C-alpha positions as CSV (number, residue, x, y, z in Angstrom):
1,M,17.5,16.7,-7.1
2,H,19.1,18.0,-4.0
3,R,22.0,15.9,-2.6
4,T,20.4,15.3,0.9
5,N,17.1,14.3,-0.7
6,K,18.9,12.0,-3.2
7,T,20.7,10.2,-0.3
8,N,17.4,10.0,1.6
9,L,15.6,8.5,-1.3
10,Q,18.4,6.0,-2.1
11,N,18.4,4.9,1.6
12,R,14.6,4.4,1.5
13,L,14.9,2.4,-1.8
14,S,17.6,0.2,-0.3
15,R,15.4,-0.6,2.6
16,I,12.5,-1.4,0.3
17,E,14.8,-3.6,-1.7
18,G,15.6,-5.5,1.5
19,Q,12.0,-5.8,2.4
20,V,11.2,-7.3,-1.1
21,R,14.0,-9.8,-0.7
22,G,12.6,-10.7,2.7
23,I,9.2,-11.3,1.2
24,G,10.7,-13.6,-1.4
25,R,12.3,-15.6,1.4
26,M,8.9,-15.7,3.2
27,V,7.3,-17.1,0.0
28,E,10.1,-19.6,-0.4
29,E,9.7,-20.7,3.3
30,D,5.9,-21.1,2.8
31,R,5.2,-18.5,5.6
32,Y,1.7,-17.7,6.6
33,C,-0.2,-15.8,3.9
34,I,-1.3,-13.0,6.1
35,D,2.3,-12.3,7.2
36,I,3.4,-12.1,3.6
37,L,0.4,-9.8,2.7
38,T,1.2,-7.6,5.7
39,Q,4.8,-7.2,4.4
40,L,3.5,-6.4,0.9
41,T,1.3,-3.7,2.3
42,A,4.3,-2.2,4.1
43,V,6.4,-2.2,0.8
44,R,3.5,-0.5,-1.0
45,A,3.3,2.2,1.7
46,A,7.1,2.7,1.6
47,L,7.1,3.0,-2.2
48,S,4.2,5.5,-1.9
49,K,6.3,7.6,0.4
50,V,9.2,7.6,-2.1
51,E,6.7,8.5,-4.9
52,H,5.3,11.4,-2.9
53,E,8.7,12.7,-2.0
54,L,9.8,12.6,-5.6
55,L,6.6,14.4,-6.7
56,R,7.1,17.1,-4.1
57,E,10.7,17.5,-5.3
58,H,9.6,17.8,-8.9
59,I,6.9,20.3,-8.1
60,D,9.2,22.4,-5.8
61,H,12.1,22.5,-8.1
62,C,11.3,21.5,-11.7
63,V,7.8,23.0,-12.0
64,G,8.7,25.9,-9.8
65,A,11.7,26.7,-12.0
66,A,9.5,26.6,-15.1
67,F,7.1,29.1,-13.6
68,A,9.8,31.3,-12.3
69,T,11.2,31.8,-15.8
70,G,7.8,33.1,-17.1
71,D,8.2,30.9,-20.2
72,A,4.6,29.9,-21.1
73,V,5.8,26.9,-23.3
74,E,7.9,25.5,-20.5
75,Q,5.1,26.1,-17.9
76,R,2.6,24.3,-20.2
77,A,5.1,21.4,-20.7
78,K,5.5,20.9,-16.9
79,A,1.7,21.1,-16.3
80,D,1.2,18.5,-19.1
81,E,3.7,16.2,-17.5
82,L,1.9,16.4,-14.2
83,V,-1.5,15.7,-15.8
84,T,-0.1,12.7,-17.7
85,L,1.4,11.4,-14.5
86,L,-1.8,11.7,-12.6
87,Q,-3.8,10.1,-15.4
88,R,-1.4,7.1,-15.3
89,S,-1.6,6.8,-11.5
90,L,-5.4,6.8,-11.5
91,R,-5.6,3.7,-13.8
């Protein structure tokens, strides 16, 4: 993972962590359900952005490197990883 991308992802995850703590406080304070649900939707969207960024990084660098080597076994392994990941995410 590239340094700038790593820092960016860590910053995003820290913000998400803060959002989740805030949701916990909202529940503790018996805040309006719709407000809590709105915040949960925002957290899911933020996590999705992190997920997409990590996937792009993996494809650009890890999968790209496997295909650049010409090693069919490594290429198949990376393709299988992606298929497994997609199968898990579709459940």
